[in-house]
C-alpha positions as CSV (number, residue, x, y, z in Angstrom):
1,M,0.2,0.2,0.2
2,N,1.6,3.2,-1.0
3,L,1.4,5.8,1.7
4,Y,2.5,8.5,0.5
5,S,4.8,9.9,-2.8
6,L,7.6,11.8,-3.0
7,G,7.9,11.9,-6.3
8,A,8.1,9.9,-9.5
9,R,10.6,7.4,-7.5
10,V,10.4,7.7,-3.5
11,R,6.9,6.9,-1.6
12,V,6.2,6.1,1.7
13,D,4.7,2.1,2.3
14,A,2.7,0.4,4.6
15,Q,2.2,-3.3,5.3
16,G,0.1,-5.2,7.8
17,G,-2.1,-8.6,8.8
18,P,-2.2,-11.1,11.3
19,Q,1.1,-13.3,12.0
20,F,0.3,-16.6,13.6
21,P,3.4,-17.9,15.5
22,L,4.7,-21.4,14.6
23,L,5.8,-21.7,18.3
24,R,3.6,-20.8,21.1
25,R,6.0,-20.3,24.1
26,S,5.2,-19.6,27.6
27,F,7.1,-18.4,30.7
28,V,7.0,-19.9,33.7
29,F,8.3,-19.6,37.2
30,E,8.7,-22.9,38.6
31,K,8.7,-21.9,42.6
32,P,6.0,-20.7,42.6
33,A,4.3,-22.1,39.5
34,L,3.6,-18.4,38.5
35,L,2.6,-17.7,34.5
36,L,4.9,-14.4,33.5
37,D,3.7,-14.7,29.6
38,E,2.4,-16.9,27.0
39,V,2.0,-16.1,23.2
40,L,-1.2,-15.6,21.9
41,P,-2.2,-17.6,18.6
42,V,-2.5,-14.6,16.8
43,T,-0.6,-11.4,16.8
44,W,-0.7,-8.2,14.4
45,A,1.9,-6.4,13.0
46,L,2.1,-3.6,10.9
47,H,5.7,-2.2,9.2
48,V,6.0,1.0,7.5
49,G,9.1,2.7,5.9
50,P,10.7,4.7,2.7
51,S,10.9,2.9,-0.6
52,V,13.0,4.1,-3.4
53,S,12.8,2.7,-7.4
54,F,15.5,3.0,-9.5
């Protein structure tokens, strides 16, 4: 997706969507047993950056 064009060769692009992790790890203290964090089955990402065409 082209967000903004700065001329014929330079632009700002954005991409995004769902991501599905292959490994779903959880982080737990052993004593006492306490769940600290767990990876969700679906996460979201948004990438924005410049692009130059030659």
